[in-house]
N, C-alpha and C positions, 0 to 999 in steps of 0.2 A: 328664611328671615327678613320683609325685609327692614327697611328704618323705620314704617309707624309701626307697622305691628308690631316690633319696638320699644315702642316704647309705650305702647298704645299695653302690652300687656305686662310692662315694670309700672308704668299707673297704678295696673288692675295690684297687681302683687305691691304697692308699699299704701293705698289704697285699704283691700284687705289685711296687711300685716298691721295697719296701726289701727278700724275698727274691730277686728276678733278680736287681736293679742295682747296690742300692745293693756299693761295694769292690770291682765285677770287675777290678780291677787288682788287689789288695791281693797277692797274687803274683800272680810270674809262672804260664808259659805251664809241665805240667805231663808228664810222660811224652813220647811219642816221637810220638804223635797231636795233642796242641795246636798246638807248633810245626809242624807237618809241613803241619796243613788252613793256619791264620797265613797263611804261606810262600807254601803253593798262589796263597792269593787276592790274594794282595801281591799278582807273578809275573802274573798275571791282570790285577789290576789297571794296575800298572809300561806294559803292553802295550797296555790293551786293549783284550784280548779276551777275548771272553766266550764261549767254544766249549773252547778246546782250556789245560785242567789240566796247566802242567805245576811242577816241582820239580827246584830246580838246571841249569832252560833243559831238563830231559828230559822227556817228556810224565808225569806220572804219572795214571794211567787207575780207579784203584782205585772213586773213587763219586763220585758224579754232580755236577754240576754247581749243583745249590742254595746249600748255604750256600758253596762259594764266593762266588755272586752276589751271595748277603744280606751277606758279609762283602765283599766288594766295595763295596758301596752303604751301606755303615759307614765306610770306608777313605774315602771321597770327603766324608765329612763331620764326619767326626770324626781322619783325620789316621789313620797306618796307628802300632798300639801292640794289648797286650793287650788293652786292656780291649773295644779297638773290636774283633776277632778274637772276642770272646764276645759280643759286642750280639746276632748272631742267633736268639743258645740262645736270649738274655734275651727279644728283644722272640716267638718265636715259643712260646715258653708263657706269653708274657699268650694272645695270640692263644686258645692254647687254650682258659685259664678263663673269656678273654670269648665263644668260642662255647657250655662247658661253663652256664655263666652266662647265655646266653639259648635255648638249647633247656632248661634247665630251667623257665627263668619260664616258656615259651609250652606244656611239656605239662607239668612239674611242679608249677607253684605254689605256693608257699613253703614250696620247697626249692632253690632259687635258692643263696643266698646260702654255706647249710652246704656244697650243692656243690662250688659255686666255689673256696670258703675250703681245705674238706678235701685237699681236687685240687694247688690249691697249696703246700698246706705238708708233703708228706708227702715224703721224706727223699729221697728217686728222681729228682722233678717240681726240688725243691731245688737236690741238682745240678747232674743236668742241664741247667738254665736256667744255671749259669753256666757250663760248657765252650763253649774249639771245637771245637766235631766236630758228625758231623751226623743226631749221635743224638736230639736232641728237636725237631732241623726233617724228620727221618721221624715222632713221635712223631705232634707236636700237625698237621701235617698228614694224618693216617690216620686217631686221632681226632674231627678237625669233618667226617674224607668220614663216618665209621661214623654219626656222630649226626645226618649230613645225610640220612643211608639210612637211620634208625629216624624221620626226622624224616617221610621221605614215607611210610613204611612203615607211621604211624599215620593220615592227612592224605589220603597220593596227591596230594596236590598234591607237579607238577614242577619247582618251586624247590628241596626238596628233592635229589631226581635231581638235579640242576645243580649243588647243593652236592658230594654229593657225588665226579661227575667230575668239577667239575672240580682241588675238592680232593687226591682221588683220584693224580691226572695230579703235582697239586704233591708227594706222598709219592715216587711214581713217579722223581722229579729230585733228591728228597731223599737215597735210598741206595737207588732201584733194581727192583726185578722182585716184590722180595719184600713190598711194596706191594700189588698187585694178586694175589700168589698167597695171603698172607693174607686181603682184605679174603675174597673168593671164597669159602675158607674158612671164612670164617669165617657168609654170607649161605646158603652151601647148607649148614652145621650148626646155623643157629636154624631155617630153614626145611623143615628135613626131624624133624627136632622136631616145631616146632608142625603139618609134613600140610600144608604152604599154600605147593604147588609152582607156584600161580601167582605169588605176589609175585615167582621171579626172571625169568619170562621177562617180567613190566614190569617191570624193573628193566634189560633192555636197551631202551635207552630210545635209538633213534635219535640224536636228536637232543645226547646225552648222550652217549655214546660216540664221537662227533664231537667234543664240546667237548673230551675225551682229551684222543683221537691228537693236538688240533692245540697244544694245553699242550702236552705232552710227548713227540711224538715230534720237533719240530721239531732239538732240545737232540740225539739220538741218533743222526739221518739224518748231523746234521752232522759231529760230533767222529768220526762212523764213517768218513767220507769224507776229513777230515781224518787220523784215527788209522786204519792200515787192522788194527789187532795191537787195538786197541778191544775189541770181540765174543770175543777171545781171554783177555784179563788181563780185562776188568771180569768178563764173562756166567760165563766158564767157570773158571775161578781165585778172582777173588772172590765169585762167589757162589756154584757150581756144588759147586767147591773148597771152600773153609772148610766145607761141609757137611757133606763125607763125607770128608776126612782135615783131620789137625791140620800144617795146613802152615806155623802164624807160630807155633804151641808156644803155643794159647791153650787145654791138653786141662784138663778138667776133669768131676767124676763126676759119673754121670747126676742126681743130685740136686744139686745146685749150684744149680739155678733156685730152689732152695724156700728158703731161709735167704734169697737178696737179693730175691724177692718180699714176704720178711716185713720186711726192711728195710728195704726200695724204699720202701712203705706207714706204714713207720713215722711219728709216732707212735699210726698210728689200729689196729697193727697185732691189735688184742687183741680191735678191733670187727672187723673185716674176716674170723677164724677165727669167731666168732662166725657172721654171717651168712654167710659160706660154708654151714658147716654147715645150718644154716637152708634156704635154698635148695637145697644135696644132700639134705638128710630130706626136704623136699617136696619134690623132682621127684621120688626116693627107691620113697617112702609114695604119693605122692595128686599121680599126674600129671597127671590131669584136670583139676583144681582147680589145681595149676600152669601152665597152658597155659589155663586159661579169660579170666584177666581181663585189659584189657589193662596193668597196672600187674604181673601174675606173669612177664608178653612181656617185659617191660622189663628184670628179674631178670634172665628166661636171657638174652638175649639179654646184658645184660656179664655174665652169667660168661662165657659160650664166649668173647666177646673180649679176657676175663684169660687166660681159659685154653688160647687158641689159642697165643700165642707164647713160652705159659711152656712147652707141651708137647710143640711141635716145634721148638726150640733143643735144651728139656733130651736129642731125639736126636743135635743134631748132635755130629760133632768139636772143633765149635771152639766156645767159649764162655766170652766179655764181657758183664759188669754188662749194660751199655746195651744188647743186642740185646732184649730183655727190658720194653722202658722204654716201650710198646706199648699195656701191660697196666697201668701203672701209674696213665692216668687212669680204666679202666673200675674196678679195685680201689677209687679210692676210693666213684667212685659209691656199687657197691656198699653202700660203709661207709654213706658219704652214705642213702641208701634206707635201710635197715635202721634207721639212727640215730633219723630222721622218720618210719619207725611208727612204732615204739616210745612215741615225744612222741606222736603221733595216740591211741598205745591206754592215755597214761595211764600208762606200765608201770612198775612199779616198778624200784626202781633197785636192781641189783644190785651186791651189797656186794664179789663177787670181781671183776669185771669191771671196777669203776670203780676199784676198788683197783690190780690188773695195769694198768690205763689211767695209771692214776698213777705209778704203778712205771716203766713205760716212759719216760713226761713229766719223773722224777728223772732217770734212766737215759739220756738226751740229755743235761741239761744238767752233768751229771756228767763225762759222756766229753766236751761244746763247753770247762765250765771244768779239762779236765787237759789236753788235747790239747798245750799249752805243751809239761810235762813229759816226755807220752808223749811226741812225736815230736822233742824235744831228745835221749831217758835210751834210745827205741825201749821201753821199758816202764811202766809203773806203778810212783813210788819211793814211801815213807812219809814224808810233808813240809806245814808249812803248805799249799802251794798244796792238795795230796789233799783236808788233812783242809777245807775250807773249800766244795771242788768238793763235794764231799763231807757238807755243810751247806746248802749254797745247794743238792742233790739232794732231797736230806729234805723241805724245804719245799715247796718245788716240787709234792712228793709229797702232801704236809697239804694245801697251798694247793687242788689242782687236785679232790682228794677230800672236802673238804670244802663248795666250790662247789658239785659237781655234789648231794652229799648234801642240802646247807641247799635248796639251788633247783631239783633234778631235773636231767632231760636234757639241756633247753635251755639250758644253760649249760657243757655238755660240751663243743661250739666252741670257742667265744672263751673259758673257762679254759687252755685246751689251746693255744690260740693264744697266751698270753704266753710261752709255755716258749721257744716255738719260735724265734717273735721276739732272745726274751735266747739262743736256744743260737747263732742264726745271726749277733747281730749278738758274742758272747764264743770263735767259732771269729774272723769279721774282723779282731778286733780284739789279741787274746792271743794267736791262732796262727799268722797269714797271718806276720810275721816272722819266722817259724821253720820254719815255709815254704817262706818267698823263700827262706833262706837258704841251705836244707837240700836239694831237689827242684828248684828248679829256676834255668830256662842264665840267667838275670835277673841274679844278681848274680855269675857268671861273665863278663859282657859286660859290665858294668861295670867291676870291676875293668883288664879290657884295655882300659875307651876310657879312662882316667884317665892311663894311659901312650902312648896313643896313639889321637887321635879320625878322626888317617887308615885311608881302607881300605886296612891289612894284611895280609899273609895272615895265614892261624891253621893249627895245625895242630894234630893232638893222638892223644895219645899213650894206649892204652888209658885209656885212657876210655867211658863207658855211649853208647851210641845214644838217647839223650834228650840228653845233653847233645848231642852234635852238632845233631840238628835246634834244641835250641832256641839254641844260637848263630851258627846259622843263620838263624832268624829273627829275634833282637835282632839279631847286624850287617849281613843282608841281605848272608852272602854264605857259600859251602860253605863248609866246614873241609875239610882236608886228611886222611889220615887213614899218622902212619909206617909201622902194621906190615904194609899196602897199596903201599909203598910210593912215598907219595905227599908224601918229606922234596922243602918247595917250593926254590928255588936261589936266591930271593932273600931279606932281610932277613924275618924274620916270627915271629910269638907263638908260643908250644910252651904246650899248656897238660898238662898230665904228672897220672897217682891215682898218687900219692903213694907210694903201695909199687912202682911201677915206676919213682921217681925213677933209680934206679941201673943201667938197662939202656939211657937211649933213645941218652945217648952215639956208643954204639958207629955213631948212624949217624950223627952230623955232626964224625967223624975233621978240622980243621983247621980247624973255623967257632968263630966269637965265641961264648962263651956269657954271659947274663946272667941273674941269679937276680932275677925282677919283686915276684912278692910269692903268697900264699899264701890260696887261700878254707878256712882249715880245718874250716867245716863242711861243705862237701864230701870231702874229704881232696884235696884238690886244690893241683897247681906251677904255678905262673908264669914263664916263663921269654923275657925275645929267643933268639933266634938271630941274626945277623947272618949276611948275603949269602956265597954259597960262591964262592971266592975261581976 
């Protein structure tokens, strides 16, 4: 390993280590999915059960097992915590960035550091690398699989196919048959445009297919044998049902994923738009030229890879931002290829493009520094903090613009890394306490434990589903709901939404009720309810 390679690797390690691992537990688990997945993994871990996911002791068959296995491994090393629950996504993101670096070093030498750092620094990558969910495991395994297939396509060496089938199997264990579907559609469109049908026939490599089956199939067979409802719940409801119907109230307009894609690729959005425009123009006006070279075939492959998940899920009745995460690495690589080609051509730096890019970088810093104000007031307010955030954002804009205009496009990536690091650091240091206080069940659980470290029952009255799942993880016991008729007979802690405080007494006639404390940031009151006589 030469000095430059060693420097590049150390830079990648430091950058990914900070972006993906620093402050993983700065705020508690958010939403419904994070605490739910974390608790499913904990229950499997405590039972030493690697097959049947359960939540509150009941089968939970919405997702395959890869994330749960990774979280179980993290729990065994670091103990059960929200930080450990987020560790799998961070590790998978590192694997994806490492695969991008190694692929580019072998097939596009000179662009490996830029490509890996651009992919790591996208907002979508950073956000989902820090979440306890199945989205990053799918995106990482799927991306490595497609890089393996394209490595085979260029060299016809079977090692690339082995990587493809192995990681496609892991992607199938991460989120299900959608990985197989996307891989098949992307490859079919690519070879159809290239008129290279022989590539598909050659891809159907029997040892690779057997490797895929050996890795992916055993868990699916085992979980179906243990849980006869698995096929109906997982395949029919949570795959086909989610696409065809808005079963879980995630309806969004058809164009929803256009802004999601652009936001996920920030701060590289301006260059993505330019790269896309150039690729599409070349394909439209000079199709033979666009497909003739190895370089242009790689661009075509990335374009198809990025667009297929976006277009597919745009037609779905159920839409969530994480669904198109597999598109983000392809978009980042398109940006890296475009910038690399412009550097090789001694491209004259465009005032407008650099200015818009600097504006995006400054906007990210402004949002990161303003996040505590926005979190506390639910909107941006004029004040000292806002003015400081605006000033820092303007300084970042000037700094990025000056560095690129003075030293050329080769400075674009290093100049952009600085605001990325500042933005993530600012969010974790400044906004994390407010996010934890207002959005996570962790402070509520701490409030309960401050009165009793024993595993007393906990009940809820007109609180959110997010709080229910969050307390289920942090207290490691399922809360009960008054409004569902689940009123514990033993003494218990009751968590009540403050707007419903006057109503819960109807369920507790003749029982002693004592006020414990309030959680004002979440508009909750805690009471101790004595046992029924």
